[in-house]
C-alpha positions as CSV (number, residue, x, y, z in Angstrom):
1,X,-0.1,0.1,-0.2
2,X,1.2,3.3,-1.3
3,X,0.4,6.9,-0.7
4,X,2.0,9.7,-3.0
5,X,1.8,13.0,-0.7
6,X,1.4,16.4,-2.2
7,X,4.3,18.5,-2.3
8,X,4.4,22.0,-1.4
9,X,6.1,23.9,-4.0
10,X,5.3,27.7,-3.4
11,X,5.2,29.5,-0.4
12,X,3.4,30.4,2.0
13,X,1.4,27.3,2.9
14,X,-2.6,27.7,2.5
15,X,-5.5,25.8,2.5
16,X,-7.3,25.9,-0.7
17,X,-10.6,24.8,1.2
18,X,-11.7,24.6,4.5
19,X,-13.8,22.0,6.3
20,X,-16.3,24.2,7.5
21,X,-17.8,24.6,3.9
22,X,-18.3,20.9,3.8
23,X,-20.1,21.3,7.1
24,X,-22.3,23.6,6.4
25,X,-23.4,21.8,3.4
26,X,-24.1,18.6,5.4
27,X,-25.8,20.4,7.8
28,X,-28.2,22.1,5.3
29,X,-29.0,18.5,4.6
30,X,-29.9,17.3,7.8
31,X,-31.3,17.9,11.4
32,X,-29.3,15.3,12.9
33,X,-25.9,15.8,14.4
34,X,-22.8,15.9,12.2
35,X,-19.2,15.4,12.8
36,X,-16.6,16.8,10.7
37,X,-13.2,15.4,10.0
38,X,-10.3,17.9,9.9
39,X,-7.0,16.7,8.7
40,X,-4.3,16.9,11.1
41,X,-0.9,18.8,11.2
42,X,1.0,16.0,11.6
43,X,-0.6,14.5,8.5
44,X,0.3,17.6,6.4
45,X,3.9,18.3,7.9
46,X,5.0,15.9,5.4
47,X,3.8,18.0,2.3
48,X,7.3,20.4,3.1
49,X,9.7,18.2,4.6
50,X,13.0,18.9,2.5
51,X,15.1,17.2,5.3
52,X,13.0,14.1,5.4
53,X,12.1,13.6,1.9
54,X,15.8,14.8,0.4
55,X,14.0,17.2,-1.8
56,X,14.8,21.0,-2.4
57,X,13.3,23.5,-0.1
58,X,11.6,26.8,-1.4
59,X,14.0,29.9,-1.4
60,X,13.4,31.9,1.5
61,X,10.9,29.8,3.2
62,X,12.3,27.8,6.0
63,X,10.9,24.7,7.6
64,X,9.9,26.8,10.8
65,X,8.1,29.2,8.7
66,X,5.9,26.5,7.2
67,X,5.2,24.8,10.3
68,X,3.9,28.1,11.6
69,X,1.9,28.8,8.5
70,X,0.5,24.9,8.6
71,X,-0.5,25.5,12.5
72,X,-2.2,28.6,11.8
73,X,-4.3,27.1,8.8
74,X,-5.1,23.8,11.0
75,X,-6.5,26.0,13.9
76,X,-8.4,28.4,11.5
77,X,-9.9,25.4,9.8
78,X,-10.7,23.8,13.3
79,X,-12.1,27.3,14.7
80,X,-14.4,27.7,11.5
81,X,-15.8,24.5,11.9
82,X,-16.6,24.9,15.9
83,X,-18.0,28.3,15.0
């Protein structure tokens, strides 16, 4: 079993879509309680891991900056689902 992970090729890291959009759509279809899965930061941390994947880094974008952007996006995703 092999999974191919996407690779970040341009900084900064940003979500293209947030989970709350799917949650709001699902809520419009039912009155029942709904759970929304959000992807974890640890899973996403592999999309830009030049030191782990032996790939080139993005110029002027450190791994630490990536991790901060990733953390901010994950937090935003969760807060939007709860809001």
